[in-house]
C-alpha positions in Angstrom: 29.3 1.3 -41.6 26.3 2.6 -39.6 26.7 2.5 -35.9 23.9 0.9 -33.9 22.7 2.9 -31.0 21.1 1.2 -28.1 17.9 2.8 -26.8 18.2 4.2 -23.3 16.0 2.5 -20.7 13.2 4.8 -19.7 13.6 6.2 -16.2 10.4 6.9 -14.2 10.4 9.8 -11.7 9.0 8.7 -8.4 7.8 10.4 -5.2 7.7 8.4 -2.0 4.8 9.2 0.2 5.8 8.5 3.9 9.0 7.1 5.5 7.6 4.8 8.2 7.8 1.0 8.6 7.0 0.4 4.9 8.1 3.7 3.3 11.8 3.4 4.4 12.0 0.0 2.7 10.3 1.5 -0.4 13.0 4.2 -0.6 15.7 1.6 -0.5 13.9 -0.3 -3.3 13.5 2.7 -5.5 17.1 3.7 -5.0 18.2 0.2 -6.0 16.4 0.4 -9.4 18.3 2.0 -12.3 15.0 2.6 -14.1 13.5 4.7 -11.1 14.6 8.1 -10.0 13.5 9.4 -6.5 12.6 13.0 -7.0 10.6 13.8 -3.8 9.6 12.4 -0.4 6.5 13.3 1.7 6.6 13.2 5.5 3.9 14.1 7.9 6.2 14.5 10.9 7.6 18.1 11.1 10.7 16.7 12.7 11.5 14.9 9.4 11.1 17.9 7.1 14.4 18.8 5.5 16.1 15.5 6.3 17.7 13.5 3.4 15.7 10.5 2.1 18.7 8.2 2.5 19.0 9.2 6.2 15.3 8.6 6.8 15.6 5.2 5.1 18.6 4.2 7.1 20.8 3.7 4.1 23.8 5.3 5.7 24.3 7.8 2.9 22.5 10.7 1.4 20.4 10.5 -1.8 20.2 14.3 -2.4 16.4 14.4 -1.9 15.1 16.3 1.1 11.8 15.3 2.7 8.9 17.8 2.7 5.4 18.1 4.0 4.4 20.5 1.1 1.9 18.5 -0.9 1.4 21.0 -3.6 5.2 21.2 -4.2 5.4 17.5 -4.6 2.5 17.3 -7.1 4.0 20.2 -9.0 7.0 18.0 -9.7 4.7 16.0 -12.0 6.2 12.6 -11.1 5.4 9.6 -13.2 4.4 7.7 -10.1 3.7 8.1 -6.4 4.6 5.2 -4.1 2.0 5.7 -1.3 2.9 3.8 1.9 1.2 6.0 4.4 -0.8 4.3 7.1 -4.4 3.9 6.0 -6.0 1.7 8.6 -6.8 4.5 11.1 -7.3 7.2 8.5 -9.3 5.4 5.8 -11.2 8.3 4.3 -8.2 10.6 4.3 -6.1 8.0 2.5 -8.8 7.5 -0.1 -8.9 11.3 -0.7 -5.1 11.4 -1.1 -5.2 8.6 -3.7 -8.0 10.3 -5.6 -6.1 13.6 -5.7 -2.9 12.0 -7.0 -4.8 10.1 -9.7 -6.8 13.1 -10.8 -3.6 15.0 -11.2 -2.5 12.5 -13.8 0.0 10.6 -11.5 0.2 6.8 -11.4 0.0 5.4 -7.9 1.4 2.2 -6.3 0.1 1.9 -2.8 0.2 -0.4 0.2 -3.3 0.4 1.2 -6.2 0.6 1.8 -5.9 -3.1 1.3 -9.5 -3.6 0.1 -8.6 -1.6 -3.1 -6.9 -4.7 -4.4 -10.3 -5.8 -5.6 -13.2 -3.8 -4.1 -15.9 -4.8 -6.6 -19.1 -6.0 -5.1 -17.7 -5.5 -1.6 -16.8 -1.8 -1.2 -18.0 -0.2 -4.4 -19.1 3.1 -2.8 -15.7 3.6 -1.1 -13.8 2.8 -4.3 -15.9 4.7 -6.8 -14.3 8.2 -6.3 -10.8 6.6 -6.6 -11.7 4.7 -9.7 -13.3 7.9 -11.2 -10.2 9.9 -10.5 -8.0 7.3 -12.2 -10.1 7.5 -15.3 -10.1 11.3 -15.2 -6.3 11.4 -15.0 -5.8 8.6 -17.5 -3.5 6.8 -15.1 -3.3 3.6 -13.0 -3.6 2.5 -9.4 -2.0 -0.7 -8.1 -2.6 -1.7 -4.5 -0.5 -4.6 -3.3 -1.4 -4.4 0.4 0.7 -4.9 3.5 -1.3 -7.3 5.6 -0.1 -9.3 8.6 -2.6 -12.2 8.3 -1.0 -14.4 5.6 2.5 -13.8 7.0 1.6 -14.7 10.6 -0.1 -17.9 9.5 2.3 -19.1 6.8 5.7 -18.2 8.3 5.5 -20.8 11.2 4.6 -23.5 8.7 7.5 -22.5 6.4 9.9 -22.6 9.3 8.7 -26.0 10.4 9.1 -27.5 6.9 12.6 -26.0 6.5 13.7 -27.5 9.9 12.2 -30.9 9.0 14.0 -30.8 5.6 17.4 -30.6 7.3 19.3 -29.9 4.1 20.1 -26.4 5.3 18.3 -23.2 4.3 18.3 -19.5 5.2 15.0 -18.3 6.6 14.9 -14.5 6.6 11.8 -13.0 8.4 12.1 -9.3 8.8 9.6 -7.7 11.2 8.1 -4.5 9.8 5.3 -4.0 12.4 4.7 -4.7 16.0 1.6 -6.9 16.0 0.6 -6.3 19.6 -3.1 -7.0 20.3 -5.6 -4.6 21.6 -5.8 -2.0 18.9 -7.1 -1.5 15.4 -8.4 -4.1 12.9 -6.1 -6.8 14.3 -8.8 -7.7 16.8 -10.9 -8.9 13.9 -8.2 -11.5 13.1 -8.2 -12.8 16.7 -5.1 -11.1 18.1 -5.3 -10.9 21.9 -8.4 -13.2 22.0 -8.7 -16.6 23.6 -7.6 -19.5 21.5 -11.0 -21.1 21.4 -12.8 -17.9 20.2 -13.6 -17.7 16.5 -12.2 -14.4 15.1 -14.7 -12.3 13.1 -12.7 -12.9 9.8 -13.1 -16.6 10.3 -16.8 -16.5 11.0 -19.7 -16.8 8.6 -20.6 -13.2 9.2 -17.5 -12.1 7.4 -17.7 -11.3 3.6 -15.6 -13.5 1.3 -12.6 -11.2 1.4 -11.6 -10.3 5.0 -9.6 -7.1 4.2 -12.7 -5.4 2.8 -14.7 -6.5 5.8 -12.4 -4.7 8.1 -12.8 -1.4 6.3 -16.5 -1.8 5.7 -17.4 -2.8 9.3 -15.0 -0.5 11.1 -15.6 0.6 13.9 -17.0 -2.6 15.4 -20.8 -2.6 15.5 -21.1 0.0 12.7 -24.0 -0.5 10.4 -23.7 2.7 8.4 -24.7 2.2 4.8 -22.3 4.9 3.8 -19.3 2.6 4.5 -20.7 -0.5 2.9 -21.4 -1.7 -0.5 -25.1 -1.4 -1.4 -24.9 -4.2 -4.0 -23.6 -7.0 -1.8 -22.8 -9.0 -4.9 -19.5 -10.3 -6.2 -19.8 -10.0 -9.9 -16.9 -10.4 -12.3 -15.3 -7.1 -13.1 -12.1 -5.9 -14.7 -9.1 -4.8 -12.7 -9.0 -1.3 -11.3 -5.9 -0.2 -13.2 -6.5 1.7 -16.3 -3.0 1.0 -17.6 -0.5 -1.6 -16.8 2.6 0.7 -16.9 3.1 4.3 -16.0 1.7 6.6 -18.7 4.0 9.5 -18.4 
């Protein structure tokens, strides 16, 4: 009688890029998945170099992976995927260059930003073109999910109100990942720190259809440089950015 052998699930080798507000949660998520193996962690803070990923993620245990700021060493690991969660709002062009280098090296990327890369076509084509070209060159995929405070800060109060009105009992868990204090960065475009009767830029007619792209294309405020804007200004129908739906390696 022939014995049937079950195929082993494929394990993807993953590098986590940053261990900040989003990155530490990403490490915990990667560790919880049996089909993912954490093989490297990038940190920009010299004080974090050499520390274990589990410690940096606040897991209370070691994962056996030391953080490093050696970019070449991490790329030499040839991971299947890089989970890129480094801050991009204040270092837009550097973040785009990082993504392009990962993709050109044949590494799939899942990233929390820049948010406009979720669908840049017709809005930020010039900014996205080098990244798209790198993905095609490497034959890999890019998926940008975005970590954006706008929908959360507008929908959470409504959800809380509805749950309280329902009175059947429910658990509302609302973890805070970022301190949304006003007075800095793109949050001003959304009205943070502004008078209640003032219409935020992202709610005005001057804002393009997708606010996230408007932030990047118009930052800093008052900028009219054509190099940071789409020259087409149209919103045609185009395919998704990703060249594959699953990691290719």
